[in-house]
C-alpha positions as CSV (number, residue, x, y, z in Angstrom):
1,R,20.0,-38.8,-11.4
2,S,16.7,-40.2,-12.6
3,L,13.4,-39.0,-11.1
4,T,11.5,-41.3,-8.8
5,D,8.1,-42.6,-9.8
6,Q,6.5,-40.2,-7.3
7,Q,8.3,-37.2,-8.8
8,I,7.3,-38.3,-12.3
9,S,3.6,-38.5,-11.3
10,M,3.7,-35.1,-9.8
11,S,1.9,-32.5,-11.9
12,P,4.0,-29.7,-13.5
13,R,1.9,-27.2,-11.5
14,S,2.7,-28.8,-8.1
15,F,6.4,-29.3,-9.0
16,L,6.9,-25.7,-10.0
17,R,5.2,-24.4,-6.9
18,I,7.5,-26.5,-4.7
19,I,10.8,-26.1,-6.5
20,L,10.7,-22.5,-7.7
21,P,11.0,-20.9,-4.2
22,F,14.2,-22.8,-3.6
23,V,15.7,-22.0,-7.0
24,F,15.1,-18.2,-6.5
25,T,16.4,-18.3,-2.9
26,I,19.6,-19.9,-4.1
27,F,19.9,-17.4,-6.9
28,F,19.3,-14.5,-4.5
29,V,21.9,-15.7,-2.0
30,N,24.6,-16.5,-4.6
31,Q,24.1,-13.2,-6.3
32,T,24.5,-11.3,-3.0
33,Q,27.6,-13.3,-2.0
34,A,29.2,-12.7,-5.4
35,L,28.7,-8.9,-5.1
36,A,30.1,-8.9,-1.6
37,I,33.2,-10.8,-2.8
38,A,33.6,-8.5,-5.8
39,D,33.5,-5.3,-3.9
40,Q,34.1,-5.0,-0.2
41,F,32.5,-1.5,-0.2
42,R,29.0,-2.2,-1.3
43,I,28.2,0.9,-3.3
44,D,24.9,-0.7,-4.2
45,R,23.9,-0.3,-0.6
46,H,24.6,3.4,-0.2
47,L,22.4,5.0,-2.8
48,G,19.6,6.3,-0.6
49,T,16.1,5.7,-1.8
50,K,17.6,4.7,-5.2
51,T,19.3,1.7,-3.7
52,P,18.3,-1.6,-5.4
53,Y,16.5,-4.0,-3.1
54,W,18.5,-6.0,-0.6
55,T,17.6,-7.9,2.6
56,E,19.5,-9.0,5.6
57,F,17.3,-12.1,5.9
58,N,19.5,-15.2,6.3
59,G,16.8,-17.9,6.5
60,T,16.6,-18.0,10.3
61,Q,13.5,-17.0,12.2
62,T,12.2,-17.2,15.8
63,P,9.7,-20.2,16.3
64,S,6.2,-19.2,17.3
65,P,5.4,-19.5,21.0
66,D,3.9,-22.6,22.5
67,G,0.2,-22.8,21.9
68,C,0.4,-20.7,18.7
69,G,0.3,-22.0,15.2
70,A,3.5,-22.3,13.2
71,I,1.9,-20.6,10.2
72,P,0.3,-17.1,10.4
73,I,-3.4,-16.9,9.7
74,H,-3.0,-13.5,7.9
75,F,-0.3,-11.7,5.9
76,N,-0.7,-7.9,6.2
77,F,1.7,-6.3,3.8
78,L,3.0,-3.0,2.4
79,S,5.7,-2.7,-0.3
80,R,7.4,0.0,-2.2
81,H,7.6,-0.4,-6.0
82,G,10.7,-2.1,-7.4
83,S,13.6,-0.4,-9.2
84,R,12.4,2.1,-11.7
85,Q,13.5,4.2,-14.7
86,P,14.5,7.8,-14.1
87,T,11.7,10.4,-14.0
88,K,11.2,12.9,-16.9
89,G,13.1,15.5,-14.9
90,D,16.0,13.2,-14.3
91,T,16.0,12.1,-17.9
92,K,16.2,15.7,-19.1
93,Q,19.1,16.4,-16.8
94,L,20.9,13.3,-18.0
95,E,20.6,14.5,-21.5
96,Q,22.4,17.7,-20.5
97,L,25.1,15.6,-18.7
98,S,25.6,13.7,-22.0
99,K,26.2,17.0,-23.8
100,D,28.7,18.2,-21.2
101,L,30.6,14.9,-21.2
102,I,30.8,14.7,-25.0
103,K,32.1,18.3,-25.0
104,Y,34.6,18.1,-22.2
105,G,35.3,14.4,-21.9
106,P,38.1,14.4,-24.5
107,R,40.1,16.7,-22.2
108,F,39.9,14.3,-19.2
109,T,43.4,13.0,-18.4
110,N,42.3,9.8,-16.7
111,T,42.0,7.4,-19.6
112,S,39.8,5.1,-17.5
113,F,37.0,7.6,-18.3
114,S,37.6,8.0,-22.0
115,W,34.2,6.4,-22.5
116,M,32.5,9.5,-21.2
117,S,33.5,11.5,-24.3
118,T,31.0,9.3,-26.3
119,W,28.4,8.6,-23.6
120,K,24.8,9.0,-24.6
121,N,21.9,8.9,-22.3
122,T,19.9,5.7,-23.0
123,Y,17.0,6.5,-20.6
124,S,14.0,7.4,-22.7
125,P,11.3,9.9,-21.6
126,A,8.8,7.4,-23.0
127,F,9.6,5.1,-20.1
128,A,10.1,7.8,-17.4
129,G,9.3,6.5,-14.0
130,E,8.3,3.1,-15.2
131,L,9.1,-0.1,-13.4
132,D,12.3,-1.6,-14.8
133,H,12.7,-5.3,-15.5
134,L,15.0,-5.6,-12.4
135,G,12.1,-4.1,-10.4
136,E,9.9,-6.9,-11.6
137,I,12.5,-9.5,-10.6
138,E,12.8,-7.9,-7.1
139,L,9.1,-8.3,-6.4
140,Y,8.9,-11.7,-8.1
141,N,11.8,-13.2,-6.2
142,M,10.6,-11.7,-2.9
143,S,7.2,-13.3,-3.3
144,K,8.9,-16.6,-3.9
145,R,10.8,-16.3,-0.7
146,F,7.6,-15.5,1.2
147,L,6.0,-18.5,-0.4
148,Q,8.9,-20.7,0.7
149,R,8.6,-19.4,4.3
150,Y,4.8,-19.6,4.6
151,P,3.7,-22.1,2.0
152,D,0.4,-22.9,3.8
153,L,-0.7,-19.3,3.8
154,F,-1.3,-19.0,0.0
155,T,-2.8,-22.5,-0.7
156,K,-6.4,-21.4,-1.1
157,K,-7.4,-21.1,-4.8
158,Y,-7.0,-17.5,-5.7
159,N,-10.0,-15.2,-5.4
160,S,-10.1,-11.4,-5.0
161,V,-11.8,-11.6,-1.6
162,A,-9.2,-13.8,0.1
163,Y,-6.2,-12.0,-1.4
164,P,-7.0,-8.3,-2.0
165,I,-4.2,-6.2,-3.6
166,R,-4.3,-2.4,-3.5
167,T,-1.9,-0.2,-5.3
168,T,-1.6,3.5,-5.9
169,E,-2.8,5.0,-9.2
170,V,0.7,4.8,-10.7
171,S,1.8,2.1,-13.2
172,R,5.1,1.2,-11.4
173,T,3.2,0.2,-8.2
174,S,0.5,-1.7,-10.1
175,R,3.1,-3.6,-12.1
176,S,5.0,-4.3,-8.9
177,G,1.9,-5.8,-7.4
178,N,1.5,-7.8,-10.6
179,A,5.0,-9.2,-10.4
180,F,4.5,-10.1,-6.7
181,G,1.2,-11.8,-7.3
182,Y,2.6,-13.7,-10.3
183,G,5.2,-15.2,-8.1
184,L,2.7,-16.2,-5.5
185,W,0.2,-17.9,-7.9
186,E,2.5,-18.9,-10.8
187,G,1.3,-22.2,-12.3
188,T,-1.9,-22.4,-10.2
189,G,-4.4,-21.2,-12.8
190,E,-5.7,-22.6,-16.0
191,L,-4.8,-20.0,-18.6
192,G,-2.3,-20.9,-21.3
193,P,0.4,-23.5,-21.3
194,C,2.0,-22.1,-18.1
195,N,-1.3,-22.3,-16.2
196,Y,-1.3,-18.5,-15.6
197,E,-3.6,-17.2,-12.8
198,T,-5.1,-13.8,-13.4
199,F,-5.7,-11.7,-10.4
200,F,-7.3,-8.4,-9.4
201,L,-5.5,-5.2,-8.3
202,Y,-7.4,-2.0,-7.4
203,S,-6.5,1.6,-6.7
204,V,-8.0,4.9,-5.6
205,A,-7.7,8.1,-7.5
206,K,-4.5,10.0,-6.4
207,K,-6.5,13.0,-5.2
208,N,-8.6,10.7,-2.9
209,D,-6.0,8.2,-1.8
210,S,-5.5,9.1,1.9
211,L,-4.0,5.7,2.8
212,L,-1.2,5.1,0.3
213,R,-0.6,8.7,-1.1
214,F,-1.4,10.5,2.1
215,W,1.3,13.1,1.6
216,E,-0.6,14.5,-1.4
217,N,-3.8,14.8,0.5
218,C,-2.7,16.6,3.7
219,P,-2.4,20.5,3.4
220,N,-0.3,20.6,6.6
221,F,2.3,18.3,5.1
222,T,2.4,20.2,1.9
223,K,3.3,23.3,3.9
224,V,6.1,21.4,5.6
225,E,7.4,20.0,2.3
226,E,7.4,23.4,0.6
227,D,9.0,25.3,3.5
228,P,12.7,25.9,2.7
229,K,13.5,25.5,6.4
230,T,12.6,21.8,6.1
231,I,15.6,21.0,3.9
232,E,17.9,23.6,5.7
233,Q,20.1,20.9,7.3
234,S,20.6,19.1,4.0
235,T,21.3,22.4,2.2
236,L,23.9,23.5,4.8
237,Y,25.6,20.1,4.7
238,L,25.9,20.1,0.9
239,K,27.3,23.6,1.1
240,S,29.9,22.5,3.7
241,I,31.1,19.6,1.5
242,S,30.6,20.9,-2.0
243,D,34.1,22.3,-2.6
244,A,35.7,19.0,-1.4
245,L,33.3,16.9,-3.5
246,V,34.0,19.0,-6.6
247,T,37.7,18.8,-6.0
248,S,37.6,15.0,-5.5
249,V,35.6,14.3,-8.7
250,K,37.8,16.6,-10.8
251,A,40.9,14.8,-9.5
252,I,39.5,11.4,-10.2
253,L,38.3,12.2,-13.7
254,G,41.5,14.2,-14.4
255,I,39.9,17.5,-15.2
256,G,42.2,20.5,-15.6
257,S,41.8,24.0,-14.3
258,S,41.9,26.0,-17.6
259,Q,38.8,27.9,-18.8
260,D,38.5,25.3,-21.6
261,D,38.0,22.5,-19.1
262,W,34.7,21.5,-17.5
263,Q,33.7,24.0,-14.8
264,V,32.3,21.3,-12.5
265,T,29.7,22.5,-10.0
266,I,28.0,20.7,-7.1
267,D,24.9,20.3,-9.3
268,D,27.1,18.4,-11.8
269,V,28.4,16.2,-9.0
270,M,24.8,15.5,-7.9
271,L,23.9,14.6,-11.4
272,L,26.8,12.2,-11.8
273,Y,25.6,10.6,-8.5
274,T,22.1,10.3,-10.0
275,A,23.6,8.5,-13.1
276,C,25.6,6.3,-10.8
277,S,22.5,5.4,-8.8
278,F,20.2,4.5,-11.7
279,D,22.9,2.5,-13.6
280,V,23.5,0.4,-10.5
281,A,19.8,0.0,-9.7
282,I,18.8,-1.0,-13.3
283,S,21.8,-2.8,-14.7
284,G,24.4,-3.1,-11.9
285,D,26.8,-0.9,-13.9
286,T,29.2,1.0,-11.6
287,K,31.1,3.0,-14.3
288,F,29.7,6.3,-13.2
289,C,30.2,5.4,-9.5
290,A,33.9,5.2,-10.2
291,A,34.0,9.0,-10.4
292,F,33.6,9.0,-6.6
293,S,35.6,7.9,-3.7
294,D,34.0,5.8,-1.0
295,R,33.8,8.8,1.3
296,D,32.2,10.9,-1.5
297,I,29.4,8.3,-1.8
298,L,28.8,8.2,1.9
299,Q,28.6,12.0,2.1
300,L,26.1,12.1,-0.8
301,E,24.1,9.4,0.9
302,Y,24.0,11.4,4.1
303,A,22.9,14.6,2.3
304,S,20.0,12.6,0.9
305,D,19.1,11.1,4.2
306,L,19.2,14.6,5.9
307,E,16.4,15.7,3.5
308,D,14.3,12.7,4.1
309,Y,14.9,12.9,7.9
310,Y,13.3,16.3,8.1
311,V,10.6,15.9,5.4
312,R,9.1,12.5,6.2
313,G,11.4,11.1,9.0
314,P,11.9,11.5,12.7
315,G,12.7,15.2,12.3
316,S,9.1,15.9,10.9
317,P,6.2,15.1,13.3
318,V,3.7,16.2,10.6
319,G,5.5,14.2,7.9
320,T,5.3,11.0,9.9
321,N,1.9,11.4,11.7
322,V,0.2,11.8,8.3
323,S,0.7,8.0,7.9
324,C,-1.5,7.3,11.0
325,P,-4.6,6.3,8.9
326,L,-2.5,3.6,7.2
327,L,-1.7,2.1,10.6
328,I,-5.4,2.2,11.5
329,D,-6.1,0.3,8.3
330,F,-3.5,-2.3,9.2
331,F,-5.3,-2.9,12.5
332,A,-8.7,-2.9,10.8
333,V,-7.6,-5.6,8.5
334,M,-6.3,-7.7,11.4
335,D,-9.5,-7.2,13.3
336,K,-11.4,-8.5,10.4
337,A,-9.2,-11.6,10.3
338,I,-9.6,-12.1,14.0
339,A,-13.4,-12.1,13.7
340,S,-13.1,-15.5,12.0
341,P,-9.6,-16.9,12.9
342,F,-10.2,-20.5,11.8
343,A,-11.5,-19.5,8.3
344,P,-10.7,-15.9,7.7
345,E,-12.4,-14.3,4.7
346,E,-9.1,-12.6,3.9
347,E,-5.9,-14.5,4.2
348,S,-3.8,-11.5,3.2
349,F,-4.0,-7.8,2.3
350,M,-1.2,-6.5,0.1
351,R,-0.5,-2.9,-0.7
352,F,2.1,-1.5,-3.2
353,A,3.1,2.2,-3.0
354,H,6.1,4.5,-2.7
355,A,9.1,5.5,-0.6
356,E,6.9,8.5,0.5
357,T,4.6,5.9,1.9
358,I,7.1,3.5,3.5
359,L,9.4,6.1,5.2
360,P,6.7,7.9,7.2
361,F,5.0,4.6,8.1
362,L,8.2,3.0,9.5
363,T,9.0,6.2,11.4
364,Y,5.5,6.3,12.8
365,L,5.8,2.7,14.0
366,G,9.0,3.7,15.8
367,V,11.2,1.2,14.1
368,I,13.6,3.8,12.6
369,Q,15.0,6.4,14.9
370,D,18.4,7.9,15.6
371,S,19.5,8.5,19.1
372,H,21.9,11.3,18.1
373,G,19.6,13.2,15.9
374,M,20.9,14.4,12.5
375,M,22.3,17.8,11.8
376,W,24.5,19.3,9.0
377,D,27.5,19.5,11.5
378,T,27.1,16.1,13.0
379,P,30.6,14.6,13.7
380,W,31.6,12.1,11.0
381,E,31.9,9.2,13.4
382,E,28.2,9.7,14.4
383,I,27.3,10.0,10.7
384,E,28.9,6.7,9.9
385,N,27.2,5.0,12.9
386,R,23.7,6.5,12.5
387,T,20.7,4.2,12.4
388,Y,18.6,6.4,10.0
389,R,19.7,5.1,6.6
390,T,17.2,5.1,3.7
391,S,19.6,2.8,1.8
392,L,18.8,0.2,4.5
393,F,15.1,0.5,5.2
394,S,13.8,2.2,2.0
395,P,15.5,0.8,-1.0
396,F,13.4,0.0,-4.1
397,A,10.9,-2.7,-3.1
398,S,11.3,-2.1,0.6
399,N,8.5,-3.7,2.6
400,V,6.9,-4.2,6.0
401,A,4.6,-7.1,7.0
402,F,2.5,-7.8,10.1
403,L,2.0,-11.5,10.5
404,L,-1.0,-12.5,12.6
405,Y,-0.9,-15.8,14.5
406,S,-3.7,-17.6,16.3
407,C,-3.0,-19.1,19.7
408,E,-4.8,-21.5,22.0
409,N,-3.8,-20.0,25.4
410,S,-5.0,-16.8,27.1
411,T,-3.1,-14.7,24.6
412,K,-5.4,-15.5,21.7
413,F,-3.5,-13.6,18.9
414,R,0.0,-12.5,18.4
415,V,1.7,-10.4,15.7
416,K,5.2,-10.5,14.3
417,L,6.8,-7.6,12.4
418,L,9.0,-8.0,9.3
419,R,11.0,-5.2,7.8
420,N,12.5,-6.1,4.5
421,E,11.8,-9.7,5.3
422,V,13.7,-9.6,8.6
423,E,11.8,-10.1,11.8
424,M,12.1,-7.5,14.5
425,M,10.3,-6.5,17.7
426,F,7.7,-3.9,17.7
427,P,8.9,-0.9,19.8
428,G,7.4,-1.1,23.3
429,C,6.9,-4.9,23.0
430,D,9.5,-7.2,24.5
431,E,8.5,-10.3,22.6
432,M,9.1,-11.1,18.9
433,Y,5.5,-12.3,18.7
434,C,3.7,-9.4,20.3
435,P,0.3,-10.0,22.0
436,Y,-2.3,-8.4,19.8
437,D,-4.1,-6.6,22.6
438,K,-0.8,-5.2,23.9
439,L,0.2,-4.1,20.4
440,K,-3.1,-2.1,20.0
441,M,-2.5,-0.4,23.4
442,I,1.0,0.6,22.3
443,Y,-0.3,2.5,19.3
444,Q,-3.7,3.5,20.6
445,G,-2.5,6.7,22.1
446,E,-0.7,7.8,18.9
447,S,-3.5,6.8,16.6
448,S,-6.2,8.6,18.7
449,S,-4.1,11.8,18.8
């Protein structure tokens, strides 16, 4: 169909800003639906903190209460970096895996895995830990969806005072912030043929970053993290399932029992799981994952969750309370916006960090708990039905947002919580749009202690 005169007269910059959010939302939904049809068991949603980003947001949201604006006056945001390359340690181990597979692969009787006998690790140490292209896409597409939901929130011409962006002193978080910002302000600048808008990101030295890298700046947490008792439950669980996991993997690959065959250990199984995780997160390739049954994957996911649960989850008071300064910062940012609600100096504050930031923060907020607790000998039915799943709330690019609304009635300000783009009530508040004064009272006791 031909464009109308009005469409023809629209500037390319305005057209892109309007149409791109819809294009990327359609792409995101179609991609998710295609994966769901292709594989009923979503292995790409059971890889712990190495899970590629996904959201349960379906486009619906609760309207703001009567007397409150439909658009938030401030966007208070924290995100983990997007999908990344393996670290140097993982890359080195994958090199050893390649040697083992080339040596023993020709003896595998399952011909579906004949490719393993020639497999070479393609993850380079030169890019260890770097943000992958998929990670860029995750943050870029996410910003487009936020722009579609709250188009009036980012209309002010970019300046670093209105839209501060803080990242940790790590390239993958800075590049994640860059991808997110590019999606917000794409086509709104004056640089180059695509009207690129430059923007400012800042960070604090790792040794001084008590807000976004608090786990490195708390001696008490370091003691907890280094204490072998902290990961005791995860260790005991792996020990209890290791023989069955090794047997399962050997049966699937077709590995014999002679001394010339690969003497698979639980460490080898864990490394195959690592290869599976990164291949899925970076390229969507599930060939390594085929070495596991669905139950194997779920067991490995639980083992990973057990460690996080006791290091920086509900099982670790020190590991979660250490994020208290970050929550104080969230409130300080909103207090600043409230001081001038009709023309706030800041319209957003965006932070980009790590899983080690997101996990304790969400736990401290009280939005991720588990009524049964988590132990190495927890019954399988409870394991399957647990609420503490890092694959769900801390995949790559996981995020949390506080949306501040201005109201004309006695409740002057309200806050809505989003976790991975999905709205949810703050614990202790029985309204989706929680009165700001009530929200401060809920967390005041925890913050002061």
